[in-house]
LUMTORVEX-367013 format. One record per residue (C-alpha): chain; x, y, z; residue in one letter. Coordinates in Angstrom, 2 decimals, always signed. Each point is the difference from the previous one (the first is absolute). Layout:
<nodes>
> ch, xx, yy, zz, aa
> A, X, Y, Z, A $
...
</nodes>
This chain:
<nodes>
> ch, xx, yy, zz, aa
> A, -31.51, +43.84, +6.70, M $
> A, +2.94, +2.47, +1.57, K $
> A, -2.16, +0.55, +3.09, R $
> A, -0.70, -2.90, +0.39, S $
> A, +3.46, -1.66, +0.16, L $
> A, +0.84, +3.55, +2.70, A $
> A, -3.17, -1.22, +1.91, T $
> A, +2.02, -3.72, +0.07, A $
> A, +2.87, +1.20, +0.94, A $
> A, -0.82, +2.04, +2.66, G $
> A, -2.29, -2.93, +1.90, A $
> A, +2.95, -2.16, -0.26, I $
> A, +2.28, +2.69, +2.02, G $
> A, -2.72, +0.36, +2.26, L $
> A, +0.02, -3.34, +0.68, C $
> A, +3.40, -0.30, +0.14, L $
> A, +0.57, +2.41, +2.66, A $
> A, -2.80, -0.97, +2.40, L $
> A, +1.83, -3.71, -0.48, A $
> A, +3.98, +1.43, +0.96, A $
> A, +0.60, -0.78, +3.94, P $
> A, +0.20, +2.83, +2.00, A $
> A, +3.28, +2.23, -0.41, G $
> A, -0.44, -1.08, -3.40, A $
> A, +0.62, +3.48, -1.06, A $
> A, +2.95, +1.10, +1.41, N $
> A, +2.20, -3.60, -1.46, A $
> A, +2.08, +0.81, -2.89, P $
> A, -2.42, -0.88, -3.43, S $
> A, +0.70, -2.88, -1.87, E $
> A, +1.42, +0.40, -3.42, P $
> A, -2.08, +0.22, -3.01, T $
> A, +2.10, -1.60, -2.20, S $
> A, +2.55, -2.35, -0.18, Y $
> A, +2.24, -1.93, -2.61, T $
> A, -0.81, -3.55, -1.52, D $
> A, +1.25, -2.43, -2.54, V $
> A, -1.36, -2.59, -2.60, T $
> A, +1.22, -2.27, -2.72, I $
> A, -1.65, -0.93, -2.83, V $
> A, +0.64, -2.53, -2.51, G $
> A, -1.09, -0.27, -4.25, E $
> A, -1.66, -3.16, -1.07, D $
> A, +1.88, -2.41, -1.30, P $
> A, +0.52, -1.08, -3.35, A $
> A, -2.96, -2.51, -1.29, Q $
> A, +1.48, -3.30, +0.05, A $
> A, -0.45, -2.12, -3.16, P $
> A, -0.70, -3.52, -0.09, G $
> A, -0.51, -1.63, +3.28, T $
> A, +1.44, +1.66, +3.43, T $
> A, +2.76, -2.90, +1.34, P $
> A, -1.08, -1.51, +3.47, S $
> A, +2.28, +0.77, +3.18, F $
> A, -2.08, -2.73, +2.13, R $
> A, +2.49, -3.16, +1.46, L $
> A, -1.94, -2.69, -1.39, D $
> A, +0.16, +1.10, -3.48, D $
> A, +3.70, +1.00, +0.22, R $
> A, +1.00, -3.77, +1.42, R $
> A, -1.90, -0.93, -2.86, A $
> A, +1.80, +1.69, -2.41, G $
> A, -3.80, +1.64, -0.95, K $
> A, -1.94, +3.35, -0.16, G $
> A, +3.27, +1.33, -2.82, L $
> A, -0.74, +2.89, -1.88, P $
> A, -1.41, -0.81, -3.31, K $
> A, +2.34, +1.58, -2.85, E $
> A, +0.08, +0.49, -3.53, S $
> A, +3.49, -0.68, -2.22, P $
> A, +0.37, +4.05, -0.36, Q $
> A, -0.15, -0.06, +4.13, D $
> A, +2.73, -3.18, -0.10, V $
> A, +2.08, +2.01, -2.48, Q $
> A, +0.09, +3.35, +2.24, E $
> A, +0.69, -2.62, +2.91, R $
> A, +3.22, -1.64, -1.72, M $
> A, +0.82, +3.21, -1.49, D $
> A, +0.25, +1.41, +3.64, A $
> A, +1.64, -2.40, +1.38, A $
> A, +2.73, -0.44, -2.40, S $
> A, +0.93, +3.59, +0.63, T $
> A, -0.14, -0.05, +4.09, L $
> A, +2.34, -3.59, +0.23, H $
> A, +1.95, +1.75, -2.39, A $
> A, +0.22, +2.82, +2.42, L $
> A, +0.77, -2.24, +2.71, E $
> A, +2.91, -1.54, -1.46, R $
> A, +1.73, +3.70, -0.23, E $
> A, -1.32, +0.72, +3.63, G $
> A, -2.36, +2.92, -1.56, R $
> A, -2.46, -0.82, +2.35, T $
> A, -1.68, +1.77, +2.63, A $
> A, +0.59, -3.09, +2.12, R $
> A, +3.74, -0.01, -0.56, S $
> A, +0.70, +3.48, +0.28, L $
> A, -1.77, +0.06, +3.53, A $
> A, +2.14, -2.71, +1.56, Q $
> A, +3.32, +1.96, -1.55, Q $
> A, -0.66, +2.96, +2.11, G $
> A, -1.13, +0.53, +3.72, E $
> A, -3.35, -1.14, +0.33, R $
> A, -1.45, +3.88, +1.30, S $
> A, -3.34, +1.43, -1.95, A $
> A, +2.36, +2.58, -1.32, A $
> A, +2.90, -2.30, -1.24, A $
> A, -3.26, -2.27, -1.30, Q $
> A, -1.47, +2.50, -1.61, G $
> A, +3.16, +1.45, -1.98, V $
> A, +0.60, -3.55, -0.73, G $
> A, -3.24, -0.79, -1.54, I $
> A, -0.07, +3.32, -2.20, R $
> A, +2.90, -1.27, -1.51, R $
> A, -1.55, -3.18, -0.78, A $
> A, -2.80, +0.86, -1.95, T $
> A, +0.79, -2.23, -2.71, P $
> A, -1.78, -2.93, +1.81, D $
> A, -3.12, +2.77, +1.40, I $
> A, +0.02, +1.10, -3.69, N $
> A, -1.62, -3.42, -1.00, V $
> A, -2.39, +0.28, +2.28, C $
> A, -1.09, +3.08, -0.53, M $
> A, +0.07, -0.39, -3.66, S $
> A, -3.30, -2.45, +0.34, N $
> A, -3.20, +1.08, +1.12, D $
> A, -0.75, -3.70, +1.77, K $
> A, +2.36, +0.96, +2.40, T $
> A, -2.92, +2.78, +1.41, Y $
> A, -2.63, -2.68, +0.62, R $
> A, -1.38, -1.20, +3.18, T $
> A, +1.95, -2.76, -0.15, Y $
> A, +3.00, +1.45, -2.16, G $
> A, +2.26, -1.66, -2.32, W $
> A, +1.68, -3.30, +0.50, T $
> A, +2.62, -0.59, -2.41, I $
> A, +1.54, -3.15, +0.86, D $
> A, +1.00, -2.22, +2.93, H $
> A, +2.87, +2.48, +1.07, F $
> A, -1.85, +3.39, -0.83, F $
> A, -3.11, +1.64, +0.86, H $
> A, -1.15, +4.21, -0.53, C $
> A, -2.75, +1.81, +1.66, Q $
> A, -1.02, +3.52, -0.06, G $
> A, -2.41, +2.23, +1.35, T $
> A, -0.71, +3.96, -0.08, T $
> A, -0.52, +2.04, +3.49, Q $
> A, -1.06, +3.63, +0.70, T $
> A, +0.48, +1.13, +3.30, L $
> A, -2.06, +3.04, +1.30, Y $
> A, +0.96, +2.72, +2.84, K $
> A, -3.59, +1.44, +1.20, Q $
> A, -1.33, +2.77, +1.69, R $
> A, -2.60, -1.21, +2.21, C $
> A, -3.53, +1.41, +2.21, W $
> A, -2.53, -1.01, +1.13, I $
> A, -1.91, +0.00, -3.16, F $
> A, +2.66, -1.53, -2.06, G $
> A, +3.23, -0.22, -1.41, C $
> A, +1.51, +1.47, -3.56, Y $
> A, +3.86, -0.84, -1.25, P $
> A, +2.56, +2.48, +0.46, V $
> A, +2.79, -2.11, -1.79, G $
> A, +0.79, -3.32, -1.94, S $
> A, +2.37, -2.14, -0.74, F $
> A, -0.68, -2.64, -2.51, K $
> A, +2.67, -2.86, -0.89, F $
> A, -0.11, -3.20, -2.13, R $
> A, +1.71, -2.83, +1.82, A $
> A, +1.75, -3.21, -1.75, T $
> A, +1.11, -3.25, +1.64, T $
> A, +2.40, -2.51, -1.19, I $
> A, -0.03, -3.32, +1.54, G $
> A, +2.80, -2.39, -0.66, Q $
> A, +0.69, -3.57, +1.29, G $
> A, +2.90, -1.61, +1.39, Y $
> A, +1.75, -2.77, -0.40, D $
> A, +1.64, -1.91, +2.64, N $
> A, -1.48, +1.48, +2.44, Q $
> A, -3.70, +0.28, +1.70, R $
> A, -0.30, +3.73, -0.73, R $
> A, -1.64, +2.80, -1.99, I $
> A, +0.32, +3.50, -1.08, Y $
> A, -2.13, +3.10, -1.06, Y $
> A, +1.21, +2.93, -1.30, G $
> A, -1.97, +2.84, -0.44, T $
> A, +0.15, +3.18, -1.80, L $
> A, -1.63, +3.46, +0.14, L $
> A, -0.59, +1.74, -3.62, D $
> A, -2.00, +2.50, -0.95, K $
> A, -0.26, +2.14, +2.70, I $
> A, -2.15, +3.31, +0.46, E $
> A, -0.73, +2.16, +2.69, V $
> A, -2.48, +2.52, +0.16, K $
> A, -0.53, +2.94, +2.46, G $
> A, +0.82, -0.39, +3.83, D $
> A, +1.38, -3.65, +1.26, V $
> A, +2.56, +1.36, +2.59, S $
> A, -0.26, -2.55, +2.83, G $
> A, -1.07, -2.57, -2.21, L $
> A, +1.86, -3.81, +0.05, R $
> A, -0.54, -3.29, -1.73, L $
> A, +0.46, -3.34, +1.20, R $
> A, +0.53, -2.84, -2.22, H $
> A, -0.28, -4.08, +1.15, G $
> A, -0.62, -3.20, -1.55, I $
> A, -1.61, -2.39, +2.18, G $
> A, +0.71, -3.73, -0.50, C $
> A, -2.70, -2.58, +1.08, D $
> A, +0.84, -3.59, +0.19, N $
> A, -2.20, -2.14, -1.14, L $
> A, +0.92, -3.80, +1.43, T $
> A, +0.14, +1.12, +3.72, G $
> A, +3.61, -1.17, +0.28, S $
> A, +2.35, +1.30, -0.62, P $
> A, -0.15, +3.97, +0.01, R $
> A, +0.71, +2.29, -2.16, C $
> A, +3.11, +2.26, +1.31, N $
> A, +0.50, +3.75, -0.20, A $
> A, +3.35, +0.76, +0.01, E $
> A, +1.19, +3.29, +1.67, A $
> A, -0.24, +3.20, -1.45, G $
> A, -3.13, -1.03, -2.03, N $
> A, -1.92, +2.87, -1.27, G $
> A, +0.29, +3.71, -0.04, R $
> A, -1.64, +3.30, +2.34, T $
> A, +1.05, +3.31, -1.53, D $
> A, -1.09, +3.22, -0.71, T $
> A, -0.90, +0.89, -3.67, L $
> A, +3.47, +1.88, -0.94, A $
> A, +1.92, -2.74, +1.54, E $
> A, -2.17, -2.28, -2.72, W $
> A, +0.23, +2.22, -2.77, Q $
> A, +3.61, -0.20, +0.60, R $
> A, +0.66, -4.14, +1.08, F $
> A, -2.78, -1.04, -2.29, N $
> A, +0.02, -3.51, +1.22, A $
> A, -0.33, -2.94, +2.82, S $
> A, +0.45, -3.39, +0.23, Y $
> A, -1.20, -3.35, +1.87, H $
> A, +1.63, -3.48, +0.37, W $
> A, -1.82, -2.66, +1.49, F $
> A, +1.34, -3.57, +0.60, N $
> A, -1.46, -3.07, +1.77, T $
> A, +1.31, -3.54, +1.96, A $
> A, +0.49, -2.87, -2.19, H $
> A, -3.44, -1.59, +0.75, E $
> A, -2.96, -0.57, -1.97, G $
> A, -2.37, -2.60, -2.10, D $
> A, +1.60, -3.00, -0.77, S $
> A, +2.40, -1.22, -1.43, P $
> A, +1.44, +3.26, -1.40, D $
> A, -0.90, +2.01, +2.95, K $
> A, -2.11, +2.09, -1.83, R $
> A, -1.54, +3.33, +2.01, A $
> A, -2.62, +1.94, -1.84, Y $
> A, +0.07, +4.20, +0.50, Y $
> A, -2.13, +2.82, -0.68, N $
> A, +1.28, +3.72, -0.36, I $
> A, -2.18, +3.52, +0.34, T $
> A, +1.69, +3.24, +0.01, Q $
> A, -0.77, +3.26, +2.01, S $
> A, -0.26, +3.76, +0.15, F $
> A, -0.51, +2.29, +2.45, T $
> A, +0.12, +3.60, +0.30, A $
> A, +0.88, +1.50, +3.34, I $
> A, -0.84, +3.43, +0.99, Q $
> A, +1.27, +0.76, +3.35, G $
> A, -2.08, -2.80, +2.61, G $
> A, -2.33, -0.58, -3.07, R $
> A, +0.45, -2.95, -2.33, T $
> A, -2.17, -1.39, -2.94, K $
> A, +0.77, -3.49, -1.56, S $
> A, -0.73, -1.58, -3.51, L $
> A, +1.11, -3.30, -0.44, T $
> A, +0.38, -1.25, -3.85, T $
> A, +1.46, -2.45, -2.06, G $
> A, +0.05, -4.18, -0.33, R $
> A, +2.69, -2.24, -0.02, G $
> A, +1.60, -3.28, +0.72, G $
> A, +2.45, -2.32, +0.33, F $
> A, +1.09, -3.47, +0.96, R $
> A, +3.53, -1.29, +2.01, C $
> A, +1.39, -3.14, +0.02, D $
> A, +2.80, -2.22, +0.87, S $
> A, -0.47, -2.38, -3.12, A $
> A, +3.25, -2.16, +0.00, T $
> A, +0.38, -0.96, -3.96, Y $
> A, +0.45, +3.29, -1.16, I $
> A, +3.98, +0.06, -0.82, P $
> A, +2.07, +1.85, +2.60, G $
> A, -3.37, +1.73, +0.32, R $
> A, -1.47, -1.66, +3.63, S $
> A, -2.28, +2.75, +1.07, S $
> A, -1.34, +3.22, -1.64, A $
> A, -3.18, +2.57, -0.21, C $
> A, -2.14, +0.24, -3.26, V $
> A, -3.00, +2.00, -0.96, F $
> A, -2.14, -2.96, -0.59, D $
> A, -3.62, +1.24, -1.39, V $
> A, +1.57, +0.12, -3.54, V $
> A, +0.78, -3.08, -3.18, I $
> A, +3.59, +0.12, -1.00, P $
> A, +0.89, +0.10, -3.02, V $
> A, +3.11, -2.54, -1.62, M $
> A, +1.53, +1.83, -3.16, N $
> A, +3.30, -0.98, -0.37, S $
> A, -0.58, -2.51, -2.64, I $
> A, +0.42, +1.54, -3.67, S $
> A, -1.03, -1.06, -2.94, I $
> A, +3.14, +1.44, -1.45, R $
> A, +2.33, -1.79, +2.52, D $
> A, +2.07, -2.11, -1.98, R $
> A, +0.69, -2.18, +3.23, E $
> A, -3.68, -0.82, +0.81, V $
> A, -2.07, +0.62, -3.39, R $
> A, -1.32, -3.54, +0.13, Q $
> A, -1.08, +0.25, +3.23, T $
> A, -1.54, +3.55, -0.63, A $
> A, -1.71, -1.26, -3.30, G $
> A, -1.48, -2.89, +2.33, N $
> A, -1.56, +2.55, +2.45, I $
> A, -0.89, +2.03, -2.69, R $
> A, -1.97, -2.40, -1.82, D $
> A, -1.91, -1.70, +2.93, A $
> A, -1.29, +3.61, +1.20, Q $
> A, -0.92, +1.13, -3.91, F $
> A, -0.15, -3.09, -2.03, R $
> A, -0.67, -2.73, +1.69, P $
> A, -1.93, -1.80, -2.60, R $
> A, +3.76, -0.29, -1.71, R $
> A, +1.70, -1.38, +2.93, T $
> A, +0.73, -4.01, +1.58, M $
> A, -2.43, -1.87, +1.03, P $
> A, -3.20, +0.79, -1.99, V $
> A, -2.92, +1.10, +1.32, Y $
> A, -2.39, +2.44, -1.61, A $
> A, -1.19, +1.60, +2.90, A $
> A, +3.29, +0.83, +1.40, K $
> A, -0.05, +2.76, +1.88, D $
> A, +3.63, +1.14, +1.86, V $
> A, +0.15, +1.97, +3.18, P $
> A, +2.87, +2.45, +1.08, G $
> A, -0.20, +2.97, -2.78, A $
> A, -0.70, +3.31, +1.86, P $
> A, -2.92, +0.32, -2.48, S $
> A, -1.55, -3.08, +1.00, S $
> A, -0.55, +1.21, +3.22, G $
> A, +0.56, -3.25, +1.54, E $
> A, +3.57, -0.20, +1.88, P $
> A, +1.90, -3.25, +0.30, L $
> A, +0.94, -0.70, +3.68, T $
> A, +3.45, -1.32, +1.18, R $
> A, +0.05, -3.54, +1.62, N $
> A, +2.84, -0.55, +2.25, Y $
> A, -1.48, -2.21, +2.14, Y $
> A, -2.29, -2.60, -1.87, D $
> A, +3.32, -2.30, -0.84, Q $
> A, -2.75, -3.05, -1.21, A $
> A, -1.34, +2.64, -2.77, T $
> A, +3.28, +0.95, -1.08, Q $
> A, +0.53, -3.08, -0.73, D $
> A, -2.65, -1.35, -1.73, R $
> A, -0.09, +3.55, -2.41, S $
> A, +4.00, -1.27, -0.98, R $
> A, -1.48, -3.74, -0.48, T $
> A, -2.61, +0.87, -2.13, R $
> A, +1.54, +2.82, -2.08, V $
> A, +2.88, -2.06, -0.90, R $
> A, -2.73, -2.80, -1.08, A $
> A, -1.11, +2.87, -2.51, A $
> A, +2.98, +0.85, -1.44, C $
> A, +0.96, -3.67, -0.75, E $
> A, -3.04, -0.39, -1.72, R $
> A, +0.40, +3.12, -2.25, Y $
> A, +4.19, -0.13, -0.14, W $
> A, +1.05, -3.63, +0.64, P $
> A, +3.41, -0.26, +0.92, G $
> A, -0.11, +3.60, +0.76, Y $
> A, +2.63, -0.78, +2.63, A $
> A, +2.40, -1.73, -1.46, Q $
> A, +0.30, +2.96, -2.47, R $
> A, +1.48, +2.42, +2.73, G $
> A, -3.38, +1.38, +0.62, L $
> A, -2.38, +0.65, +2.82, Q $
> A, -3.80, +0.10, +0.48, C $
> A, -0.92, +3.65, +1.21, D $
> A, -3.27, +0.68, +1.25, E $
> A, -2.62, +2.86, +0.89, Y $
> A, -1.48, +0.49, +2.57, P $
> A, +3.33, -0.98, +1.75, F $
> A, +0.10, -2.90, +1.84, A $
> A, +0.61, +2.46, +3.19, S $
> A, -3.92, +0.95, +0.16, T $
> A, -2.87, -0.81, +0.90, Y $
> A, -1.20, +0.18, -3.96, Q $
> A, +2.50, -2.88, -1.21, S $
> A, -0.88, -2.79, -1.70, A $
> A, -0.18, -2.13, +3.21, G $
> A, -2.96, +1.84, +1.22, A $
> A, -2.92, -2.01, +1.46, N $
> A, -2.07, -0.35, -1.80, P $
> A, +2.01, -0.95, -2.88, A $
> A, -0.60, +2.87, -2.88, H $
> A, +1.53, +0.58, -3.26, L $
> A, +0.18, +3.63, +0.18, N $
> A, +4.03, -0.32, -0.16, Y $
> A, +2.52, +0.13, -2.94, A $
> A, +2.97, -1.91, -0.15, V $
> A, +2.85, +0.29, -2.50, K $
> A, +3.51, -1.98, -0.47, A $
> A, +2.62, +2.76, -0.33, I $
> A, +4.01, +0.22, +0.31, P $
> A, +1.02, -0.86, +3.43, A $
> A, +1.47, +3.57, +0.69, E $
> A, -3.05, +1.77, -0.81, D $
> A, -1.33, -1.94, +2.11, N $
> A, +2.43, -0.04, +3.21, R $
> A, +0.16, +4.31, -0.89, K $
> A, -3.72, +0.19, +0.04, G $
> A, -0.01, -1.66, +3.42, G $
> A, +2.69, +2.50, +1.67, E $
> A, -2.11, +2.84, -1.11, K $
> A, -3.01, -1.66, +1.66, I $
> A, +1.69, -0.23, +3.37, A $
> A, +1.58, +3.28, +0.26, E $
> A, -3.25, +1.48, -0.99, F $
> A, -1.36, -2.27, +2.86, Y $
> A, +3.11, +1.69, +2.48, K $
> A, -0.11, +3.21, -1.05, L $
> A, -3.56, +1.02, -0.13, D $
> A, -0.31, -2.78, +3.12, R $
> A, -2.93, -1.90, -1.41, I $
> A, -0.76, -2.53, +2.92, L $
> A, -2.29, -2.92, -0.40, D $
> A, -3.69, +0.73, -1.14, S $
> A, +1.36, +3.54, -1.14, D $
> A, -1.97, +1.04, -2.87, P $
> A, +2.71, +1.27, -2.86, F $
> A, -1.07, +0.59, -4.46, Y $
> A, +2.75, -0.88, -2.03, V $
> A, +0.56, +2.76, -3.00, H $
> A, +2.28, -0.66, -2.67, I $
> A, +1.93, +2.82, -1.65, R $
> A, +0.14, +0.63, -3.61, S $
</nodes>
């Protein structure tokens, strides 16, 4: 066998010599080896349930949303509570990035010190799925693990001489009053082996417009290309994108997809890997009080959880919703097959109705008639007719064709008024637009 290989090698050498041009013997010989680079990503975690859709038609229709268990929804609610508290305290990566210089070094230090919000993403394996973990309309997590390899190559192949492995975790944050979105990326779990001299790493996030107009504008300074030593010293990069006040009428909605790219650079040689997937929506809806525009993460079902059964101000409102969701046969109007949507465990969200005033009017007419039937003269006793699903949803009692999958109850006027305020506050703070889905969770 050895003799056959030697014979073959000799034959190859003879052919090369015969094919060489005149004078080649005196020319300087080509290098027999060179340095190259490659990058390898780990397979993402398996995604339980249904993969969400980022197609434009599904996004416009509010379809293709991920299927979740009650535990999944609870995890999102807990994470959202933590992140919004950090936002109020000015301790998110976006807040700190805005306070300091927008250089890569300053941003790296800022994000490294702002780890509480990044830690929320890191603490859940869902972050490291292909499409990440969207917590609510204002926070999205995405992560990946990559390894850069420096290689020594020659005619028969390459072998690694060093490697740089890292985990990259990105937190996205939406904006209110601006058609703008932010992403901060932190590298950790860095492992260096062998010779990685000369290796550089480039990180970028690409934003694709799905609606044709307006464009998704990457702001100056986005992304980062640096030596591995500098990445270890300042372990983060950032991206801002903004859009014009254009899009689908009447709210001027525009939809976008994002992907991340990591590029290994060695001299003049580069190898890139694109990973992750996410999406956001920008709008200029005029009916969100004090917030005329925003960008949010739309491939998620937000949860209204601001009403508690222990809150004396809204105890009656909370009780009517909870009974409707879990004990519908106890509610009025009487209907043995009653099945009321909206609870996270039902998998059937409510959707906001802003534009269809006729349906809202029918709902109020029908529920008041039902309250008068079961609680005659309730208005004269200082009571109001509470309804669930809310009149401001397409699942209300005013829907056509008419149905009985709703609950009414005559409750104290102040309780009903406070409940209405909490619904309006949720629509505002979570930027729930017409046709946006959401769940209602009553806290114990």
